[in-house]
C-alpha positions in Angstrom: -65.6 -4.3 -6.3 -64.6 -1.1 -7.8 -62.0 -0.4 -5.2 -58.6 -1.3 -6.4 -55.9 -1.4 -3.7 -52.9 -2.4 -5.8 -49.4 -2.1 -4.3 -46.5 -1.4 -6.7 -45.4 -5.0 -6.4 -48.8 -6.3 -7.2 -49.2 -4.0 -10.2 -45.8 -5.1 -11.6 -44.1 -1.8 -10.8 -41.3 -1.2 -8.4 -40.8 1.4 -5.7 -38.4 3.7 -7.6 -37.2 5.5 -4.5 -36.1 2.3 -2.8 -34.5 1.0 -6.0 -32.6 4.3 -6.4 -31.3 4.0 -2.9 -30.3 0.4 -3.5 -28.5 1.4 -6.7 -26.7 4.2 -4.9 -25.6 2.0 -2.1 -24.3 -0.6 -4.5 -22.3 2.0 -6.3 -20.9 3.3 -3.0 -19.9 -0.3 -2.0 -18.3 -0.9 -5.3 -16.3 2.4 -5.0 -15.3 1.5 -1.4 -14.1 -2.0 -2.6 -12.1 -0.4 -5.4 -10.6 2.1 -2.8 -9.7 -0.8 -0.4 -8.0 -2.7 -3.2 -6.0 0.3 -4.2 -4.9 1.0 -0.7 -4.0 -2.6 -0.2 -1.7 -2.5 -3.2 -0.1 0.7 -2.0 0.4 -0.7 1.5 2.0 -3.9 0.0 4.4 -1.8 -2.1 5.3 0.5 0.9 5.8 -2.5 3.1 8.3 -4.0 0.6 10.1 -0.6 0.2 10.3 -0.4 4.0 11.8 -3.9 4.3 14.4 -3.1 1.7 15.3 0.2 3.4 15.5 -1.6 6.8 17.9 -4.2 5.3 20.0 -1.5 3.7 20.2 0.4 7.0 21.2 -2.8 8.9 24.0 -3.5 6.4 25.2 0.1 6.7 25.2 -0.2 10.5 27.2 -3.4 10.4 29.7 -1.8 8.0 30.0 1.2 10.3 30.5 -1.0 13.3 33.3 -2.9 11.4 35.0 0.4 10.5 34.8 1.6 14.1 36.1 -1.6 15.6 39.1 -1.6 13.3 38.1 -4.8 11.4 37.6 -2.7 8.2 39.7 -3.1 5.1 40.3 0.6 5.0 43.7 1.5 6.2 45.1 4.7 7.7 46.5 6.9 5.0 50.0 6.5 6.4 49.8 2.8 5.9 48.6 3.0 2.3 51.1 2.6 -0.5 51.0 5.6 -2.8 49.3 5.2 -6.2 51.6 4.2 -9.1 51.6 7.7 -10.7 53.7 9.1 -7.8 
């Protein structure tokens, strides 16, 4: 038989077009995984910042409510004793 019908796999070669596509897809997946990790880190940081800001705002609201209800330690200026240098 003089007819040789060898496929790339049978001859030891690989289909370079398919391999290039696989390599490109693997690079894209690796890039997307890196992007997801980066976004996860940023989201965790922003979540922590948001929680701190929320707690600070709650404390300020409580303080404001205390001041408005008269429970505050701040006295009217007429009730305050003058500083020692007067």
